[in-house]
N, C-alpha and C positions, 0 to 999 in steps of 0.2 A: 690618931694620925698615923698613917702607914710610913714605913721606912722610905718608900719612894717619894711620898709627898714631902717628907722632911728633906730628902736629898734634892728634890726639885727646888724647894725654897732656899736651900743653901746655895745651890748653883745660881738661882735667880739673884740672890744677894751679891754674889761675886760679880755677876754680869752687870748688875745695877751700878756698882761702884767703879767699874773699870772700863766699860765699853760705852762709847758715845757715837752719836751721829754728828756730822759736821755740816752746818748750813750757814753759808756766808761767813765762815770763820768762827761761828758760834758753836760751842760744844754742848750738846744736849745729851746728858747721860741717860742710858736706857731706863734706869729706874725712874727718873723724872718724867720720861715719856711714856711710862707704864708699858714698856715693851720687854722688860726683864723676865717676867713670868712666862709670857707666851714663847719667848725665845728659849728659855730653859726647858719648857715642855716640848718644844719642837726638837731639841737636841737630845733629850734624855733617852729615848729608845736607842739611838745610835751609840750613846755612851754605855748603856747596858750591854749592847751587842759587841762592844769594844771595836767599833768600826768607824770611829771618828778620824777624819783626815781632812786635808785641805779641800778636796773635791766635795766632801759632804758639807763642810761649812759653807762653801760657795753656793751649793745647791739650796740649802735651807735659807740662806740670806736672799737668794734670788726669788724664792717662792713666797717670802713674807712681804706682802704688799702693804705699804704705808700710805695712808690717806693724808693728803695735803690740801690746804686751802678750802677747808670745809667740804671735803669730798669732791672737789673740782678735778683733782687728778690723784693718781696713785703712782708710787715709785717703789721699786724693789728696795728692801732694806740694804741690800748689797751696794746700791748706788749711793747711799748716804753715809756709809762707814768708810773712813779712810783706810787705805791698804795696810798701813802700820797697825792700826787698831784691829783690823781683821786678823792680822798675824797674832796680836795679843790675845784675841778671842780664841784662836786655835790653841795657843799655848795654855790658856786657862782651861779649856775643855780637855786637853790631853792630861793635864795635871789632875783635873777632877776625875777623869776616867781611871787614872792610875790609883786613885784612892777608893774607888768602888770595890 
């Protein structure tokens, strides 16, 4: 297992336990939704480049389309994560970037 694979798994574990989507006041953590690893993989290049910021987080979350209703519709992940949780995600990513 390469260092980057382990780092992605570590990042995914942090995302899985702390970041959630909010649907009708239900909190679905990204680990339970199986979105933690794809999100960690999407952010990892920016973390390696030390270029993570609020705009990058916003961009990645907008690009990640989440299928709902058995593929009847898709919604950007950004629209499902509350603003405060998105701020928590940015802080988590900045902390992780500092440890790289």
